[in-house]
N, C-alpha and C positions, 0 to 999 in steps of 0.2 A: 394922742401919742401914736406913733407909727412903729410897729414891731415886726421884725423879721425873725421867724422861727425856723429851726432846722430840726428834723426828727427822722430817724430811720426805725422807730419803734414798731414792734409787731404786737398784735393782739392788745392785751391790756395796757402796756405802756403807751402804745400809739393812740389808743382810744382816750387816755387821760390827756395827752397833748392836744388832741382834737377838741376835747371838751373845754380845756383851758382857753384855747384860741377862740372858740365860739363864744364863751362867756366874756372874754375881753372885747370881742366885737359887739356883743350886746350892750356892753358898758360904754359904747361909742368910741372905741379905739380901733385903728386900722391894723389888721394882722395879715401878713403874707406867710403862709406855712409851706416850706419846701419838704416834700415827702416822696417816698418811692411810689412807683406804679404798682400798687397792690390793693386788693379789695378793702375799702374803708369808706366811711360816710363822706359824701360830697358836701361842700360848704353851700348853705342856702341863705347866707347873710350877705348883705351888700358890702359890709366892712371886712369880711373874712374871705380870703382867696387862697386856694391850694394850688401850688405849682407841682405837678407830677413830674418826676424825674426818671427817665429810663436809664438802665445800666449801659455803660459804655462797653464795647467789646475790647479785649476778649472777656467773655463772661466767666466770672469766678463763682464757684458754688458757695452758697451761704454758709456751709459748714466750715469753710476756711475763713473764719470770721474776720481776722485781721486783714488779709488780702482783699476780702470782699469790701470791707469798710474803706480801705484806701482807694480801691478802684471806684467805688460808688461816689466817693468824695469829689471826683473829677466832674461828674454830672451836677452834683449839688453846688459846687463852686461856680460852674458856668451859669447856672440859673440864678444864684445869689448875685453874681456880678451883673447880670442883665437887669435884675430887679433894682439893685442899689444904684445902677447908672441912671435908671429912669425915675427913681424916687429917692427921697431923703428919709432914711430911717433914724429913729431916735435910739433904738436899742436892738441888739441881737440877743436872742434867747436860744441857746444850743442845748438840745436834750440828748444826753448820752455821749459816751466817749467816741462813738462812731462818727459824730459830727465835728470832731475837734479840728480836723484839717481844713475843711471848708469854712467853718465858723471863724477860726483864727485868721485865715487869709483874708476873708471878707472884712473882718474887724480892722486889720492892719491897713489894707488898701484904702478903705473908705473912712477910716478913723471913727468907727462907731463903737461905743462901749458895749461890752458883752456880759451877759448873765448866762450861767449854765445850770443844768439840773442833772444830778446823779442820784438815781434811786437806790443804788448800792455800789459796791466797788469790787474789783476783781479779787483783791486780797480776801475779802469776806466770802465771795462766791466759792473760792477755792479753799477756804478754811486755812489760808496761809501757805498752802502748798502750790506755789506757782511754777508751771512749766515754762519753757522758753516763750511760747505765745502769750501765756498769762503775764509774764514780766513786761512784754511789749505793750499789751493792752493796759496794764497798770501805769506804764509810762505815759501812754496817751491820756489816761484819766488825770494823772498829775498835771500834764501839760494843759489840759482843758481848764483845770481849776486855777492854774497860774495865769492863763490868759484872761480869765474872767474877773470882773470886779467883785462879783458875788457868786457863790455856788449854793443852789437850793438843794436841800436834802429832805427826805420824808420824815425822819425821826432822829432822836438824840443818839440812838445806837449807831446809825450811819455817820452822824456828825462826829462822834467820838472816834470811830474807826478811821475816818478820813483825816482827822486831826493827828492821829497817831502815825498812820502809815505815810501820809503825804507831808507831814509837818505843816499842815495848812492851818493858819491861825483861826480860832473860832470866830473872830471878827469878820472873816471873809466868808463865813457860812451863815445861812439862815434856814431854820427848820420850818417847813411848810408842809403839813400833811394834807391828805385829801379831805374833802368835805367843806362845810360852810366856812367862809372866811378865806379860803385859799386864793381866790381871785383878788380880793382886796389886799391881802398880804403880798401877793406877787406884784401888784401895782405899786405898793409901798417900796418894794425892793427895787423896781425900775426907777422910781423917783429918787431913791437914795443914791443909786448908781449914777444917775444923771447929775445930781448935785455934786457928787465926788468928782465926776469928770469936769464939771464947770470949775470947781475949785482948783483942780490940777492945772487946767489950762490957764487959769488966772495966775498961778504961780510959775507958769512956764515949764511945767514938767510934762514929759511925753508919756511916761508909764510908771507904774509902781516900782520901787526898788527891787532888784533881784535878791532873793534870799539864798545864800549858798550854804549847804550843809556839808560839813566835813565829818566823815565817819561811814559806817556800814549802813546800807539801805536795803531793805527787803525787796524793793522794787528793782533796783539796778544790779543787785548781786547776781552773778552768773551761776 
């Protein structure tokens, strides 16, 4: 299997993505990880490659997290486009809401099924008190889950929260914690997504049906 990963994680989240990519490579899968130019381990496996992406000017301070993510997505999308033009990927795995723009665009242009990982959500981080930036971040999280065939979450608490806040069906989520078995369960998720993609293509469908929610939403409410 050939996997394209996108991550802007820092410290612990970024390390977990790196470890997952390395373990997938050790299991004889090809992994290309797009990540920022920041101190982190280099890949030393033949099947694992890291594409370092520099920030485009004008440079946005990381504390302005929404603007920074949108700005950085330009570099991620350029690199993803170059990689997907040169190679055929089976699946995209986007880690975190910050990757939503580049991952969704790459998915649509190259018609590659997408899996995402959310370790938590903005609604939970803010204890339900979202400011204007928080509401926009939450919308990006919702969009990432909508564009994904499956969303991986670390535990049942996050799963329940996302199901409530995003109205995301539990069938579109899979709980995979850290530790033994995580790589195998991630591969099972990829395989299930590829099977779903093949079945949809057989039926002549382009994408899952859009679910429209009528009513008040804590994400969209101003």
